[in-house]
C-alpha positions in Angstrom: 19.4 40.4 38.6 23.0 39.2 39.0 24.0 35.7 39.6 26.8 35.3 42.3 29.0 32.4 42.6 31.9 31.6 45.1 34.8 29.5 44.3 38.1 28.5 45.9 40.6 29.2 43.1 41.3 30.2 39.5 40.6 26.6 38.4 37.2 26.3 39.8 36.5 29.9 38.5 37.3 28.9 35.0 35.1 25.9 35.3 32.0 28.2 36.6 32.9 30.7 33.9 32.7 28.2 31.3 29.2 27.2 32.5 28.0 30.8 32.7 29.1 31.4 29.0 27.1 28.2 28.0 24.2 29.7 29.8 24.3 32.6 27.5 26.4 35.2 29.6 29.1 37.1 27.7 32.5 37.3 29.3 32.3 41.1 29.6 29.3 40.5 31.7 31.2 38.4 34.3 33.2 40.0 37.1 35.8 38.5 39.4 36.5 39.7 42.9 39.4 38.9 45.0 40.4 40.2 48.4 43.9 41.0 47.1 43.9 43.6 44.1 46.9 42.0 42.3 45.4 38.5 42.6 42.1 39.8 41.2 43.7 41.4 38.2 46.0 38.4 37.5 43.2 36.0 37.6 40.8 37.9 35.7 43.4 38.7 33.0 44.2 34.9 32.8 40.6 34.1 32.5 39.8 37.0 30.0 37.1 38.4 32.2 36.3 41.7 33.9 37.0 43.3 37.2 34.8 46.3 38.6 36.2 49.7 38.0 35.2 53.3 38.1 32.7 52.9 35.3 30.8 50.3 37.4 31.0 52.3 40.8 30.6 55.8 39.4 33.1 58.5 39.3 32.8 60.0 42.9 32.7 56.4 44.5 35.6 55.5 42.5 37.5 58.6 43.6 36.6 57.7 47.1 37.8 54.2 46.6 41.3 55.4 45.9 41.8 56.3 49.5 39.5 53.7 51.0 40.5 50.6 52.7 40.3 47.4 50.4 37.1 46.1 52.2 35.3 49.4 51.7 36.4 49.4 48.0 35.3 46.0 47.5 31.7 46.6 49.0 31.4 49.7 46.7 32.3 47.7 43.7 29.9 44.8 44.5 27.2 47.5 44.9 28.4 49.0 41.6 27.7 45.7 39.6 24.2 45.4 41.2 24.4 43.8 44.6 22.6 45.1 47.6 24.6 46.6 50.4 23.7 43.5 52.5 25.0 41.1 49.7 28.1 43.3 49.3 28.9 42.8 53.1 28.2 39.1 52.9 30.6 38.6 49.9 33.3 40.8 51.3 33.4 38.4 54.1 33.7 35.5 51.8 36.7 37.2 50.2 38.3 37.7 53.6 38.4 33.9 53.7 40.6 33.8 50.6 37.7 32.6 48.1 36.8 34.3 44.9 33.6 35.7 43.9 32.2 35.8 40.4 29.3 38.1 39.5 27.5 37.6 36.3 25.0 40.2 34.9 22.6 39.6 32.1 22.0 42.4 29.6 19.2 44.1 31.6 21.4 44.5 34.6 23.5 47.4 33.2 
């Protein structure tokens, strides 16, 4: 089961990631989501963690996401890393508020 955390900014994200790593999660099992794609990529790169991509959502959903609105893309990516449709809707709204979402998967989640 995926562990989901919401934070306000990159500093808080770093603190939570450090806690997750001490709990046994590998950084390649931690995904960062932000409403704006550039912000998501910049923060994930700075924190050396993952963002969800085509390998997580599947080829056809990934192709669909190329032309989808960002909200639809985010919900699809949330589902791709193991969240339910209801959870994906809930956390996409959190992103709309400008917050960040971290999703940590244990080895059995993939």
